[in-house]
C-alpha positions in Angstrom: 45.0 37.4 70.2 44.4 36.1 66.7 41.6 33.6 66.7 41.2 33.3 62.8 42.5 29.8 63.0 39.3 28.6 64.7 37.5 28.8 61.4 39.9 26.8 59.3 38.2 23.5 58.1 41.4 21.6 56.8 42.8 20.9 60.3 45.2 18.1 59.5 47.0 20.0 56.7 47.0 23.4 58.1 50.1 24.5 60.1 48.3 27.7 61.1 45.5 25.7 62.8 48.0 23.5 64.7 49.9 26.5 65.8 46.7 28.1 66.9 45.8 25.1 69.1 49.3 25.2 70.7 48.8 28.9 71.4 45.4 28.2 72.9 46.8 25.4 75.2 49.7 27.7 76.3 47.1 30.5 77.0 45.1 28.2 79.1 47.9 26.8 81.1 49.2 30.2 81.8 46.0 31.4 83.3 44.8 28.2 85.0 48.1 26.4 85.7 50.0 23.7 84.0 49.1 20.9 86.4 45.3 21.3 86.5 42.8 19.8 84.0 41.1 22.3 81.7 37.7 22.3 79.8 37.8 20.8 76.4 36.1 23.3 73.8 36.0 20.7 70.9 32.7 20.4 68.9 31.8 17.3 71.0 32.7 18.3 74.5 31.7 22.0 74.2 33.5 22.9 77.5 31.4 20.2 79.3 34.3 17.9 80.3 37.7 18.5 82.0 40.7 16.7 80.7 44.5 17.0 80.6 46.0 19.6 78.3 47.5 17.0 76.0 44.1 15.3 75.6 42.4 18.6 74.9 45.0 19.4 72.2 44.3 15.9 70.6 40.6 16.6 70.7 40.9 20.0 69.1 43.0 18.7 66.2 40.9 15.5 65.6 37.5 17.0 66.1 38.0 20.7 65.7 37.1 23.6 68.1 33.6 25.0 68.6 33.6 28.1 66.3 31.1 29.8 68.6 33.5 29.8 71.5 34.8 33.3 70.7 35.6 34.3 74.2 37.8 31.9 76.0 36.1 32.7 79.4 36.6 29.1 80.8 40.3 29.4 80.1 41.0 32.9 81.7 40.0 35.5 79.1 38.3 38.5 80.6 34.7 39.1 79.5 35.3 42.7 78.5 36.9 41.4 75.4 33.6 39.7 74.7 31.7 42.9 75.1 34.0 44.6 72.6 33.7 41.8 70.1 29.9 42.1 70.4 30.0 45.7 69.7 32.2 45.4 66.7 30.0 42.7 65.1 26.9 44.9 65.5 28.6 47.9 64.1 28.6 50.0 67.3 31.5 52.4 67.8 32.4 51.7 71.4 35.7 51.5 73.3 37.0 48.3 74.7 36.0 49.2 78.3 32.3 49.3 77.4 31.9 52.9 76.1 29.2 54.6 78.0 28.7 51.5 80.3 29.6 53.9 83.2 26.1 55.2 83.0 24.7 51.7 83.2 25.4 51.2 87.0 27.7 48.3 87.4 25.8 45.6 85.5 28.6 45.2 82.9 30.8 44.2 85.9 28.1 41.6 87.0 28.0 40.2 83.5 31.9 39.9 83.4 32.1 38.1 86.8 29.3 35.7 86.0 30.7 34.9 82.4 34.2 34.4 83.9 32.7 31.7 86.2 30.8 30.1 83.4 27.4 31.0 84.6 25.7 30.2 87.8 24.4 26.8 86.7 27.6 25.6 85.6 27.6 22.1 87.4 26.9 19.3 85.1 25.2 17.2 87.8 22.6 19.8 88.4 19.4 20.5 86.4 19.7 23.4 83.8 16.0 23.9 83.6 16.2 23.9 79.8 18.2 27.1 79.5 20.9 27.6 76.8 23.4 29.7 78.8 25.4 30.8 75.7 22.6 32.1 73.8 21.1 33.7 77.0 24.3 35.6 77.8 24.7 36.6 74.1 21.3 38.4 74.5 22.3 39.9 77.8 25.5 41.3 76.5 23.7 42.8 73.6 21.1 44.2 75.9 23.9 45.8 78.0 24.7 48.0 75.0 21.3 48.8 73.4 19.5 51.9 74.6 15.8 51.8 75.7 15.1 54.6 73.2 17.3 56.7 71.0 19.2 59.4 73.1 18.6 57.6 76.4 21.4 57.1 78.9 19.8 53.9 80.2 20.5 50.5 78.5 17.8 47.8 78.1 19.4 45.6 80.7 19.6 48.3 83.3 16.0 49.4 82.6 14.7 45.8 82.9 16.7 45.0 86.1 15.7 48.1 87.9 12.0 47.8 87.0 11.9 44.2 88.1 13.8 45.2 91.3 11.2 47.9 92.0 8.4 45.3 91.5 9.9 42.7 93.9 11.3 45.3 96.4 7.9 46.9 96.9 5.8 43.6 96.5 4.0 44.8 93.5 1.5 42.4 91.8 2.1 41.0 88.4 -0.9 42.9 87.2 0.2 46.2 88.6 3.7 45.8 87.1 2.2 45.1 83.6 0.0 48.1 83.8 2.8 50.4 84.7 4.9 49.0 82.0 2.2 49.5 79.4 2.0 53.2 80.5 5.8 53.5 79.9 5.4 51.9 76.5 2.6 54.1 75.4 4.4 57.3 76.6 7.6 56.5 74.4 7.3 57.2 70.8 10.2 55.0 69.8 11.8 52.2 71.8 14.0 49.2 71.4 12.3 46.1 70.2 14.0 43.9 72.8 12.5 45.6 75.8 10.2 43.1 77.7 7.0 44.9 78.7 5.4 42.2 80.8 6.4 40.3 84.0 6.6 37.0 82.1 8.8 38.4 79.4 11.0 40.2 81.9 11.6 37.1 84.0 12.3 35.2 80.8 14.7 37.9 79.7 16.7 37.6 83.0 16.5 33.8 83.5 20.3 33.6 82.7 21.0 35.7 85.9 18.8 33.6 88.2 18.8 30.2 89.7 16.1 27.7 89.1 14.7 24.7 91.1 13.8 21.1 90.5 10.4 19.8 91.0 10.4 16.3 92.5 7.2 14.0 92.7 6.6 12.5 96.2 4.4 9.5 97.3 1.3 10.8 98.8 2.1 8.7 101.9 5.5 10.2 102.2 7.2 6.9 101.5 9.7 7.7 98.7 10.7 10.4 96.2 10.2 9.6 92.6 13.8 10.7 91.8 16.9 9.2 90.3 16.4 5.4 90.4 12.6 5.8 91.1 12.1 8.6 88.6 10.1 6.4 86.1 7.9 4.5 88.6 4.1 5.0 88.5 3.4 3.4 91.8 5.3 3.0 95.1 6.1 -0.8 95.3 5.6 -1.1 99.2 2.2 0.6 99.5 1.1 0.4 95.8 -0.1 4.0 96.0 -0.4 5.9 92.7 2.1 8.7 91.9 -0.6 10.8 90.2 -4.2 11.7 90.7 -6.1 11.9 87.3 -8.1 14.8 86.2 -11.3 13.1 85.0 -12.4 16.2 82.8 -9.1 16.6 81.0 -7.4 13.3 81.7 -4.2 15.0 82.8 -1.9 13.4 85.4 -1.4 15.6 88.4 1.2 14.4 91.0 -0.2 14.1 94.6 2.8 15.9 96.1 5.6 17.9 94.6 8.8 18.8 96.4 10.7 21.9 95.2 14.4 21.4 95.4 16.7 24.5 95.0 20.1 23.2 94.3 22.8 24.2 96.9 26.0 24.3 94.8 25.1 27.0 92.3 23.9 29.2 95.3 27.2 28.6 97.2 29.2 29.4 94.1 27.2 32.7 93.7 29.0 34.0 96.9 32.3 33.7 95.1 31.1 34.9 91.7 30.9 38.5 92.9 33.9 40.4 94.3 31.4 42.1 96.6 30.9 38.9 98.7 33.9 36.8 97.9 36.1 38.6 100.3 33.5 38.5 103.1 33.4 34.7 102.8 36.9 34.7 104.3 36.1 37.0 107.2 36.1 34.1 109.8 39.8 33.5 109.2 41.1 36.9 108.3 39.6 38.9 111.2 41.6 39.5 114.3 40.1 37.5 117.2 40.2 38.4 120.9 41.0 35.3 123.0 38.3 34.2 125.4 35.7 36.4 123.6 32.8 34.9 121.6 31.3 37.2 118.8 30.9 34.7 116.0 30.3 31.0 115.6 34.1 30.8 114.5 35.0 31.7 118.1 33.1 28.7 119.6 34.6 25.5 120.7 32.6 23.5 118.0 34.2 25.3 115.1 37.7 25.0 116.6 37.3 21.3 117.3 36.0 20.7 113.7 39.3 22.4 112.5 41.4 20.1 114.5 39.4 17.0 113.3 39.5 18.0 109.6 42.5 19.9 108.9 42.2 19.5 105.1 38.8 21.2 105.2 39.9 23.9 107.4 43.1 24.5 105.3 41.1 26.6 102.9 39.1 29.4 104.5 36.8 29.5 101.5 35.2 26.2 102.3 31.7 26.9 103.5 30.1 26.1 106.9 26.4 26.0 107.0 23.6 26.0 109.5 20.4 24.3 108.6 17.0 25.3 109.8 13.5 24.2 109.2 10.0 25.0 110.7 6.4 24.7 109.6 4.2 27.6 108.8 0.6 28.3 107.7 0.8 30.2 104.3 -2.6 31.5 104.6 -3.8 34.4 106.7 -6.7 32.5 108.1 -5.2 30.5 110.9 -8.4 28.4 111.3 -7.4 26.5 108.2 -4.8 23.7 109.1 -2.0 23.8 106.5 1.6 23.4 107.1 4.4 23.6 104.7 8.1 23.2 105.7 10.8 25.2 104.1 14.5 24.1 104.7 16.7 27.1 105.0 20.5 27.3 104.9 22.7 30.1 106.2 26.5 30.4 105.6 28.6 31.2 108.7 31.6 32.3 106.8 30.2 35.8 106.7 31.0 38.5 109.1 28.5 39.3 112.0 26.9 42.3 110.2 26.0 40.0 107.2 25.6 36.6 108.7 22.0 35.5 109.4 20.6 38.3 107.3 17.7 37.3 105.1 19.7 38.5 101.9 22.4 35.8 102.6 20.2 33.0 103.7 18.6 30.8 101.0 15.9 28.2 100.9 17.0 24.7 99.8 13.8 22.7 100.1 10.1 23.5 100.1 8.3 20.6 101.6 4.6 20.7 100.6 1.7 20.6 102.9 -1.0 20.1 103.8 0.3 18.1 106.9 3.6 18.2 108.7 6.0 15.6 107.5 6.9 14.5 111.0 9.6 11.8 111.3 9.2 11.2 107.4 11.0 14.6 106.8 14.2 12.5 106.0 12.5 11.3 102.9 12.2 15.0 101.7 15.8 15.8 102.8 17.4 13.1 100.5 18.3 15.4 97.6 20.0 17.9 100.0 21.9 15.3 101.9 23.1 13.7 98.6 24.4 17.0 97.5 26.1 17.7 100.9 27.9 14.4 100.7 29.2 15.2 97.3 30.3 18.7 98.3 32.2 17.1 101.4 33.8 14.2 99.5 34.8 15.8 96.1 33.8 19.5 96.3 33.1 21.5 93.2 35.4 23.8 91.2 34.6 27.4 91.8 36.0 30.6 90.5 37.0 33.1 93.2 36.4 36.6 91.8 38.4 38.3 94.6 41.5 36.4 93.9 40.9 35.6 90.2 41.5 32.0 90.5 39.7 28.6 90.6 39.6 26.5 93.7 37.7 23.4 95.0 35.0 24.6 97.3 33.6 22.2 99.9 30.8 22.5 102.4 29.7 21.1 105.7 26.6 21.5 108.0 27.7 22.4 111.7 24.3 22.1 113.2 20.5 22.6 113.0 18.3 25.3 114.2 14.7 24.4 115.3 12.1 24.8 117.8 11.7 22.1 120.2 9.1 20.0 118.3 11.0 20.3 115.1 14.2 19.4 117.2 12.6 16.0 117.7 11.6 15.6 114.0 15.1 16.4 112.8 17.2 14.5 115.5 14.9 11.5 115.8 14.6 11.9 119.6 11.0 12.2 120.7 10.6 15.4 122.8 7.7 14.0 124.8 7.4 11.8 127.9 9.9 11.2 130.7 12.9 11.3 128.4 12.0 14.5 126.6 15.2 16.2 127.4 17.7 15.2 124.5 20.8 16.5 126.5 20.0 14.4 129.6 19.2 11.4 127.3 18.7 8.2 129.4 19.7 9.9 132.7 16.3 11.7 133.1 15.7 14.5 135.5 11.8 14.1 135.4 9.3 12.5 137.7 5.6 11.8 137.5 3.1 14.3 138.9 -0.7 14.2 139.3 -1.5 15.9 135.9 1.9 16.1 134.0 5.5 15.2 134.1 7.7 17.6 136.2 11.4 18.4 135.9 12.5 19.3 139.4 15.9 17.9 139.4 18.1 21.1 139.3 19.8 20.1 142.5 21.7 17.3 140.8 23.8 19.9 139.1 25.0 21.3 142.3 28.3 20.3 143.9 28.3 17.0 145.8 28.8 18.7 149.2 26.2 21.5 148.7 23.9 21.9 151.6 20.8 22.1 149.3 21.3 18.4 148.3 20.3 17.3 151.8 17.3 19.5 152.0 13.8 18.0 151.6 12.1 21.3 151.0 12.3 20.9 147.2 10.5 17.6 146.5 10.6 15.9 149.9 13.7 13.8 149.1 17.4 14.1 149.4 19.2 14.6 146.1 22.0 12.0 145.7 22.1 11.9 141.8 25.1 13.4 139.9 24.7 15.5 136.8 23.9 13.6 133.6 26.9 12.5 131.7 27.5 14.3 128.4 27.3 11.8 125.5 29.5 12.1 122.4 28.2 11.6 118.8 29.6 8.1 118.8 27.7 7.2 122.0 24.5 8.5 120.4 25.1 6.5 117.3 25.7 3.4 119.3 22.5 4.0 121.1 20.6 4.3 117.8 22.2 1.4 116.1 21.1 -0.9 119.0 17.4 -0.4 118.1 15.2 -1.0 115.0 12.7 1.4 113.7 9.7 1.3 111.3 10.0 2.3 107.8 9.2 5.9 106.6 5.7 6.6 105.3 2.2 6.8 106.5 0.0 3.8 105.7 -3.5 5.0 105.4 -4.9 1.4 106.0 -3.5 1.3 109.6 -5.8 3.8 111.4 -4.7 2.6 114.8 -1.2 2.2 116.1 -0.2 -1.3 116.6 3.0 -2.5 118.1 5.3 -4.0 115.5 7.4 -6.8 116.9 10.2 -5.9 114.4 10.4 -2.4 115.9 12.6 -2.1 118.9 13.0 1.5 119.8 15.7 2.7 122.4 14.7 5.2 125.0 13.0 8.0 123.0 14.7 7.4 119.6 12.2 7.1 116.7 14.6 6.8 113.8 18.2 7.1 112.8 18.4 10.6 111.3 19.5 11.0 107.7 22.0 13.6 109.0 24.2 10.7 110.2 25.0 9.9 106.5 27.2 12.9 106.6 30.6 11.4 107.5 31.4 14.2 110.0 28.1 14.4 111.8 28.9 11.8 114.5 32.0 13.7 115.4 30.1 17.1 116.2 29.3 18.0 119.8 26.5 20.4 119.0 24.4 18.8 116.4 21.1 20.3 117.2 20.5 23.7 119.0 18.0 24.3 121.8 16.1 27.5 120.6 16.5 30.3 123.2 13.5 32.2 121.8 10.9 29.6 122.5 12.6 28.6 125.9 12.3 32.3 126.9 8.6 32.5 125.7 7.6 29.3 127.6 9.3 30.5 130.8 7.8 33.9 130.6 4.3 32.3 129.9 4.7 30.2 132.9 5.5 33.2 135.2 2.8 35.5 133.7 0.1 32.8 133.9 1.0 31.8 137.5 1.7 35.2 138.9 -1.4 36.8 137.3 -3.6 33.7 137.9 -4.6 33.5 134.3 -7.2 30.6 133.6 -5.5 27.9 131.3 -2.1 29.3 131.8 -1.8 29.1 135.7 0.5 26.3 136.8 -0.8 26.6 140.4 -3.8 24.4 139.9 -5.7 22.1 142.4 -3.7 19.1 141.1 -0.4 21.1 141.7 -1.4 21.7 145.3 -2.1 17.9 145.6 1.5 17.3 144.3 2.8 19.3 147.3 0.7 17.1 149.6 2.0 14.0 148.0 5.5 15.2 148.5 4.8 16.3 152.1 6.3 19.8 151.7 4.8 23.4 152.1 1.9 22.4 154.3 0.6 26.0 154.4 -0.2 25.6 150.6 -2.2 22.2 150.9 -5.8 22.3 149.9 -8.3 23.0 152.7 -11.6 21.0 152.9 -14.8 23.0 153.3 -17.8 21.9 155.3 -19.6 20.9 152.0 -16.7 18.6 151.0 -15.2 20.9 148.3 -11.6 22.2 148.5 -10.2 25.6 148.6 -6.7 26.9 147.7 -4.8 28.9 150.4 -3.3 32.1 148.9 0.3 31.7 147.8 3.0 34.2 148.2 3.7 34.3 144.4 0.0 34.9 143.4 -1.0 38.5 143.1 -4.4 39.9 144.2 -6.9 41.5 141.8 -5.8 45.0 142.8 -2.1 44.1 142.4 -2.7 42.5 139.0 -4.3 45.7 137.9 -1.4 47.7 139.1 1.1 45.6 137.2 -1.0 46.0 134.1 -1.1 49.7 134.5 2.7 49.6 134.8 3.0 47.8 131.4 0.6 50.3 129.8 2.6 53.3 130.8 5.9 52.2 129.5 7.4 53.9 126.4 10.1 52.1 124.4 12.8 53.4 122.1 11.9 53.1 118.5 12.4 49.5 117.2 13.2 48.1 120.7 9.9 46.3 121.3 6.3 46.1 120.1 3.6 48.0 121.8 2.9 45.5 124.7 0.1 47.7 125.9 -2.1 46.4 123.2 -1.9 43.0 124.9 -2.8 44.4 128.3 -6.3 44.5 129.6 -6.3 46.5 133.0 -9.8 45.4 134.0 -9.2 41.9 135.6 -5.3 42.3 135.1 -5.1 40.1 132.0 -2.2 39.7 129.4 -3.0 37.9 126.1 -1.7 37.6 122.7 2.0 38.1 123.6 4.5 37.3 120.8 7.9 35.8 121.3 9.8 39.0 121.3 7.3 40.5 123.8 8.1 37.7 126.2 11.9 38.3 125.4 11.5 41.8 126.6 9.3 41.0 129.5 11.4 38.3 131.0 14.6 40.2 130.7 13.5 43.8 131.5 10.0 44.4 132.7 8.9 41.5 134.7 11.5 41.8 137.5 10.8 45.7 137.8 7.1 45.4 137.5 6.8 42.7 140.1 9.1 44.3 142.6 6.5 46.0 144.6 4.0 43.1 144.6 6.1 39.9 145.6 8.3 39.4 148.5 12.1 39.9 148.4 13.0 36.3 147.7 10.9 36.1 144.6 11.8 39.6 143.4 15.6 38.9 143.7 15.1 35.5 141.8 13.2 37.2 139.0 16.1 39.8 138.6 18.7 37.0 138.6 16.8 35.0 135.9 16.3 38.1 133.8 20.0 39.0 134.2 20.9 35.4 133.2 19.0 35.6 129.8 20.2 39.2 129.3 23.8 38.2 129.6 23.2 35.0 127.5 21.7 36.9 124.7 24.6 39.5 124.5 26.2 39.9 121.1 29.6 39.5 122.7 30.2 36.6 125.2 33.1 35.9 127.5 33.9 32.2 128.1 34.6 32.9 131.9 31.2 34.7 132.1 29.4 31.7 130.4 31.2 29.3 132.9 29.8 31.4 135.7 26.3 31.5 134.1 26.4 27.7 134.1 26.6 27.8 137.8 24.1 30.7 138.3 21.3 29.0 136.4 21.5 26.0 138.6 21.1 28.1 141.8 18.3 30.2 140.1 16.3 27.1 139.2 16.8 25.7 142.7 15.5 28.9 144.2 12.4 28.7 141.9 11.9 25.1 142.9 11.5 26.2 146.6 9.0 28.9 145.6 6.7 27.5 142.8 4.8 24.2 142.8 6.4 21.2 140.9 3.9 21.5 138.0 5.6 24.9 137.1 8.7 23.1 135.9 7.9 21.5 132.5 10.7 20.5 130.2 11.2 24.0 128.6 12.1 25.4 132.1 14.6 22.6 132.5 16.2 23.2 129.1 17.4 26.6 130.3 20.2 24.8 132.3 21.9 23.6 129.2 21.9 26.9 127.4 25.4 28.2 128.7 27.1 25.1 127.6 25.7 25.3 124.1 26.8 29.0 124.0 30.4 27.9 124.8 30.3 25.4 122.0 28.4 27.5 119.3 29.0 31.2 120.2 26.4 33.8 120.5 22.7 32.7 120.5 22.0 35.3 117.7 23.4 32.8 115.2 21.5 29.9 116.6 18.1 31.0 117.5 14.9 31.0 115.4 14.2 34.7 115.2 15.8 35.3 111.7 14.2 32.1 110.5 10.6 33.2 111.6 11.2 36.5 109.7 12.3 34.6 106.6 9.1 32.5 106.9 7.1 35.8 107.1 8.7 36.8 103.7 7.7 33.5 102.1 4.2 33.8 103.5 4.0 37.2 101.7 4.8 35.4 98.4 1.5 33.5 98.3 -0.8 35.2 95.6 -2.5 32.0 94.3 -4.0 30.3 97.4 -4.9 27.3 95.4 -1.2 26.8 94.7 0.8 28.2 97.6 4.0 26.0 97.1 4.1 27.1 93.4 3.6 30.7 94.2 6.4 30.8 96.8 8.9 28.9 94.6 8.4 31.3 91.6 8.4 34.5 93.6 11.4 33.2 95.6 13.7 32.6 92.5 12.6 36.1 91.1 13.7 37.7 94.4 16.9 35.8 94.3 17.8 37.1 90.9 16.8 40.7 91.7 18.5 40.7 95.1 21.8 39.6 93.4 21.4 42.2 90.6 20.7 44.9 93.1 24.3 44.7 94.6 25.4 46.3 91.2 22.7 49.0 90.9 23.3 52.7 91.7 21.0 55.6 92.2 18.2 53.3 93.5 17.3 52.1 97.0 18.2 48.4 97.6 18.5 46.2 100.6 22.3 46.8 100.5 22.2 50.7 100.5 19.1 51.7 102.2 19.4 54.1 105.2 18.9 53.0 108.7 15.5 53.3 110.3 16.9 56.0 112.7 19.5 57.9 110.8 19.9 61.5 112.1 22.6 62.4 109.6 25.8 62.0 111.5 27.9 64.8 113.0 27.4 68.4 112.3 30.5 70.1 113.3 33.4 70.3 115.7 33.2 69.9 119.4 32.5 67.3 122.0 31.1 64.2 120.3 28.2 64.1 122.7 26.9 67.5 121.5 27.7 67.5 117.8 25.2 64.8 116.6 22.3 65.9 114.3 18.9 65.1 115.6 15.4 64.9 114.2 12.9 67.2 116.2 9.6 65.9 117.3 8.1 69.4 117.3 8.8 73.0 117.6 11.7 74.2 119.7 10.6 75.6 123.0 12.4 76.6 126.2 12.7 73.7 128.5 11.4 74.1 132.2 13.9 74.4 135.0 15.7 71.1 135.4 15.7 69.5 138.9 19.2 69.5 140.5 19.2 65.7 140.6 18.5 65.4 136.9 21.1 68.0 136.1 23.8 66.0 138.1 22.6 62.8 136.4 23.2 64.4 133.0 26.5 65.7 134.1 27.5 62.1 135.2 26.3 60.7 131.9 28.4 63.2 129.9 31.5 62.5 131.9 31.1 58.6 131.8 30.4 58.4 128.1 32.5 61.2 126.4 35.7 59.6 125.1 37.3 63.2 125.2 37.5 62.8 129.0 39.7 59.8 128.6 42.4 62.0 126.8 41.9 64.7 129.5 42.5 62.2 132.2 45.6 60.8 130.5 46.9 64.3 130.5 46.2 64.8 134.1 47.9 61.5 135.0 51.1 62.5 133.1 51.0 65.9 134.9 50.7 64.3 138.3 53.4 61.8 137.5 56.0 64.5 137.7 54.3 66.8 140.3 53.0 64.4 142.9 53.4 60.7 143.6 52.9 57.5 142.0 49.7 56.8 144.1 47.8 59.3 142.0 48.2 57.2 138.7 44.6 56.1 139.3 43.6 59.0 137.1 45.0 57.2 134.0 41.6 56.5 132.6 38.0 56.9 133.3 37.3 53.3 134.2 39.9 53.4 137.0 38.2 56.6 138.2 34.9 55.0 138.3 36.3 52.0 140.2 38.0 54.2 142.7 34.8 56.1 143.5 32.9 52.8 143.8 35.5 51.3 146.2 35.2 54.5 148.4 31.4 54.1 148.4 31.7 50.4 149.3 33.9 51.1 152.3 31.1 53.3 153.7 28.1 51.2 152.9 27.0 48.3 150.6 23.5 49.7 150.0 22.5 51.3 146.5 26.1 51.6 145.4 25.2 52.2 141.7 22.7 54.9 142.5 25.1 56.7 144.9 27.9 56.4 142.3 25.7 57.9 139.7 24.5 60.7 141.9 27.8 61.8 143.5 30.5 61.0 140.7 30.5 64.4 139.1 31.0 66.3 142.4 33.7 63.9 143.5 35.5 64.1 140.2 35.7 67.8 140.5 37.0 67.7 144.1 39.3 65.0 143.1 41.1 67.2 140.6 41.0 70.4 142.8 42.5 68.5 145.8 45.6 68.0 143.8 45.7 71.7 142.5 45.3 70.7 138.9 43.9 73.6 136.8 43.2 73.7 133.0 42.5 76.6 130.8 
């Protein structure tokens, strides 16, 4: 297209200029649509404002077009033309497609996609951090064509991106990177002058590809942000505290606290900048779903209800649904130093299950500084994020979809928050302490006062009204007449909150003691009205805050381990717990016995292991071997002498509760306790499945009530703290939100571990994390376009054996990695051989085809009753039914031992032979 008219100065008299303007308007309308507003490229607007096409035409004639706007990327022109233009101006003899750019990975595609979208920081409302995007991209385009040294196949851009990726990927220090680059520089006799040889220069070189952050000063008492209307204040009006602390030696003004805010909008737009991720952002609507099966948050009731309430939002599947998580962590290795900073992390749920919740696709939005937890004042720090979320909900932002090659208005919403239980109270405003600690039960509490603590022993209220256990006094000495707590909607919650009054945000250092303020009138356990209620849709959500399954499992497991092994400090069966039994007039055999000297002794309980039994259980844990990556080495936490367990991590408790504890305790506790432990482990195992069935979850809702009731008959009331009680609400939350893998804190904890590794300057931990994070953001985005180098997107799995090696049964054609030299195996016991035979028949898909052939042959030769051979599942069921008719004992074991022989006889009985 001829663009020579752009340099004409006499615009009013030149017919050529006016025709050029008309051709430009026609070109823009053709690519973007005739009814949409387009950016004005006049010398005053410079593509910063959107107007109607006739207004743009008038601007271009009156004011003139910006002569530097040679590539009409905001109006639909591909960026590859820009690359050709740059090459021609510099005198390089390259083709329009980029010449030898094929050897430069796919970075030229990355530049095209970013440039087509107008850059990543294209939003006028967001800070640009002082960058000149046009100038920066001109340098990047030029670097995409220049060679590192004469004759090299690698360009400057490819070299810099890969070297910086190696630094970040392998956690290399700045000094180590600089030393390595200086060695490269000294090795080359000749090199391009534009190659950055230091970390600082490399980051500055690639700043156009990354996303920045905004530093916001905060009052030292967590009262307000010095932001927007308060940006120019020197002191907070209410507490009159200074914004800065003055350095006496240099006289510099240093802010007391600095909040790092990473704008949300450009990071969401980045998902659609690349064709590699833009299609995945529509997976939740494009994928075929199986009714009644939950394998993604989009299958949950909450997501579907949100679609019904807001059809305009759900009409475009590209609108983003987010989860918000926050938790405090100590950035220093020395845990004795009390320091807590709180990052706020967002994760998009539009992505498919194999990408969703991965660290690569989660991003930090806020970094709340330490040294102390913000507590209820976290709403002050959330203000920038909430304002941006409100804007994204109301108006959205124009975004270019690289997969479809068109602009659209992207909107976003937050579905729920993910926190541990203390952070649940901070975010929701409901105090998680006291008699009303359970936020789900709300005012209809299930707690009662004990000697030393508050006990939650009201599981019977969830039973049917006519259940026999409701009339029993074996649980707490009383008959249970209460019904289950009523489920409150968001409107009910908001009405509760609005009926009270709460103190202002901020910590006043002059008030050392808490004094009751007459103006403060709290309702139940509410301490504030959460800032999240400013989002227009928040009150309509059913699942606003998630109970964390990880910490619930850990606390329940700790209670079991401490009580069963009688560990000091963790044992719930204390002297006061026995006195609770006496107060309730239940289980007289466990009441304290008075000695002759006036002291008391605890009678042994059926759930407490003897010293010899504790050692046996610990020996069991020490001998277990796990598949690689399945669990940590729990034996490191076991001390056989004395039968002690210490230092268990959350995932250790996850494995113990679901798998090891029921089996390990089976020989040391009575049948009733053993069965209950198995039922509890099975409950959490099914709840944590990657694929959930709605019917199974409804059954789990009934099962957990019975399990907790059984435990209440066994263990003392002090065993049942609020964390044990919260398990009763987990199945309902799974029905609303889908699998727990998308709503628990495990991936968030791993993300925090990555941030902790960024701390190099311990005097400035927040600054170290912020700078390292944006560097990793940039290199991770660029690594999607890199070839012939390991990245998080193409690295091999931990246990990759190389796939199949040839033809034959799938079970026997897999490659394996040998642990040692090949030797002849000893003679296999007959039972082990039969078990292996059964495993092959039960897990080889070729048997299914064989059985289908059998059933088709029998169809014509015998009778319809032999159609049970149509598939392996029906064969298994037939054999199990035969075993059940004989005896109900050890059905699974008898099925496993006898299936192979029965299968052979089943075929021979019908005279079926195969060559």
